[in-house]
C-alpha positions as CSV (number, residue, x, y, z in Angstrom):
1,M,126.3,164.4,113.0
2,A,124.6,163.9,116.4
3,S,121.2,164.9,114.9
4,S,121.4,162.1,112.3
5,S,122.1,159.4,114.9
6,S,119.3,160.6,117.2
7,S,116.7,160.2,114.4
8,N,117.5,156.5,114.0
9,P,116.0,154.3,116.8
10,P,118.4,151.9,118.5
11,P,118.6,148.5,116.9
12,C,116.5,145.8,118.4
13,A,118.2,143.2,120.7
14,A,118.3,140.7,117.9
15,C,120.0,142.9,115.3
16,K,122.4,144.2,117.9
17,F,123.4,140.7,118.9
18,L,123.6,139.5,115.3
19,R,125.6,142.7,114.4
20,R,123.4,143.7,111.5
21,K,121.5,146.8,110.6
22,C,118.0,146.9,112.1
23,L,115.7,147.8,109.2
24,P,112.3,149.4,109.7
25,G,110.4,146.2,108.9
26,C,112.6,144.0,111.2
27,T,110.7,140.8,112.2
28,F,112.4,140.8,115.6
29,A,112.1,144.4,116.6
30,P,108.6,144.4,118.1
31,Y,109.3,141.3,120.3
32,F,113.0,141.8,121.2
33,P,113.4,145.4,122.2
34,A,116.9,146.9,122.7
35,D,116.4,147.1,126.5
36,Q,115.9,143.3,126.8
37,P,119.0,141.8,125.3
38,T,119.1,138.6,127.4
39,K,115.6,137.6,126.1
40,F,117.0,137.3,122.6
41,V,120.3,135.8,123.6
42,H,118.6,133.0,125.5
43,V,116.1,132.3,122.6
44,H,118.9,132.4,120.1
45,K,121.0,130.1,122.1
46,I,118.3,127.4,122.4
47,F,116.4,127.8,119.1
48,G,118.6,129.8,116.8
49,A,117.8,133.2,115.2
50,S,117.0,131.7,111.8
51,N,114.4,129.2,113.3
52,V,112.8,132.0,115.4
53,G,112.6,134.2,112.3
54,K,111.0,131.5,110.2
55,L,108.5,130.8,113.0
56,L,107.5,134.4,113.4
57,N,107.0,134.7,109.7
58,E,104.7,131.6,109.6
59,I,102.3,132.4,112.4
60,P,99.7,135.2,112.3
61,S,100.8,138.5,113.6
62,H,98.3,138.5,116.5
63,Q,99.9,135.4,117.9
64,R,103.5,136.4,117.6
65,E,103.9,138.1,120.9
66,D,102.5,135.0,122.8
67,A,104.8,132.8,120.7
68,V,107.9,134.9,121.5
69,N,107.0,134.9,125.2
70,S,106.6,131.1,125.1
71,L,109.9,130.7,123.4
72,A,111.6,133.0,125.9
73,Y,110.1,131.0,128.8
74,E,111.1,127.7,127.3
75,A,114.6,129.0,126.6
76,D,115.0,130.2,130.2
77,A,113.7,126.8,131.4
78,R,116.1,124.9,129.1
79,L,119.1,126.9,130.3
80,N,118.2,126.1,133.9
81,D,117.3,122.5,133.2
82,P,118.8,121.3,129.9
83,V,117.1,117.9,130.1
84,Y,113.5,118.6,131.0
85,G,113.0,122.3,130.5
86,C,109.5,123.5,131.2
87,V,108.3,119.9,131.7
88,G,110.6,119.6,134.7
89,A,109.0,122.7,136.3
90,I,105.5,121.4,135.5
91,S,106.3,118.0,137.1
92,V,107.6,119.8,140.2
93,L,104.3,121.8,140.4
94,Q,102.2,118.7,139.8
95,R,104.0,116.9,142.6
96,Q,103.4,119.8,144.9
97,V,99.7,119.9,144.0
98,F,99.4,116.1,144.6
99,N,101.2,116.4,148.0
100,L,99.0,119.3,149.1
101,Q,95.9,117.4,148.0
102,K,96.9,114.5,150.2
103,E,97.6,116.9,153.1
104,L,94.1,118.5,152.6
105,D,92.4,115.1,152.5
106,A,94.2,114.1,155.7
107,T,93.2,117.4,157.4
108,N,89.6,116.9,156.3
109,A,89.6,113.4,157.7
110,D,90.9,114.8,161.0
111,I,88.1,117.4,161.0
112,I,85.5,114.7,160.4
113,R,87.0,112.4,163.1
114,Y,87.1,115.3,165.5
115,A,83.4,116.2,164.8
116,A,82.3,112.6,165.2
117,N,84.2,112.2,168.5
118,R,82.7,115.5,169.7
119,A,79.2,114.4,168.7
120,N,79.6,111.0,170.4
121,S,81.0,112.5,173.6
122,N,78.0,114.8,174.0
123,T,75.5,112.1,175.0
124,D,73.3,114.5,176.9
125,R,72.5,116.2,173.5
126,R,71.7,113.0,171.6
127,I,68.0,113.0,172.5
128,D,65.9,116.0,171.3
129,P,65.0,118.2,174.3
130,D,61.3,118.0,173.7
131,G,61.4,114.2,173.3
132,S,60.0,114.1,169.8
133,G,63.2,112.9,168.0
134,Y,66.6,111.5,168.1
135,F,70.1,112.4,167.0
136,D,71.4,110.8,163.7
137,P,75.2,110.7,163.9
138,N,75.5,110.2,160.1
139,S,73.8,113.5,159.3
140,G,74.5,115.3,162.6
141,L,70.8,116.3,162.8
142,F,67.9,115.7,165.2
143,L,65.3,113.7,163.3
144,P,61.7,112.9,164.3
145,Y,61.0,109.4,165.5
146,Y,58.6,108.7,162.6
147,W,61.6,109.1,160.2
148,S,63.4,106.1,161.8
149,G,60.9,103.7,160.3
150,G,59.6,102.5,163.6
151,G,57.5,104.1,166.3
152,A,59.8,103.5,169.2
153,A,62.7,105.7,170.0
154,P,66.2,104.2,169.6
155,A,68.1,103.8,172.7
156,P,70.8,106.5,173.1
157,S,74.3,105.0,173.0
158,G,76.5,105.6,176.0
159,G,79.9,107.3,175.8
160,D,81.6,104.4,177.7
161,S,81.9,102.0,174.8
162,S,85.3,100.1,174.7
163,S,85.9,100.2,170.9
């Protein structure tokens, strides 16, 4: 008697939960294995076994695993947040991305401000050492005088401005 029961595989989580015999062509068996009973319980609680079975029969076989994983994720999200489900989790993540982007923008502005203050405080480096150019604070580069549009060198600004 033990040999006959060992030849039959255990029923899938869906058939076990629904208390029915798991037949060889069971629609649920490939996606709800016996070792993952909570996966089916959650999906059944939110969507219903009949609806999941209909859905699995209507979609192509190569997409079924992704569909079951999506249903399981949505079911878990609905159990945690019955009103918003996955949308609530997405909203939280979008808010975090928005806040982190604002923080990154503020940090980049601080870096630019620091670099500008540092460039303005180094007045001894504002004129090219060989006297052939000037420092452009907009680009942070030494440019030759003939790029300035005039022949004369612009006067270096002092670091003692009161603005």
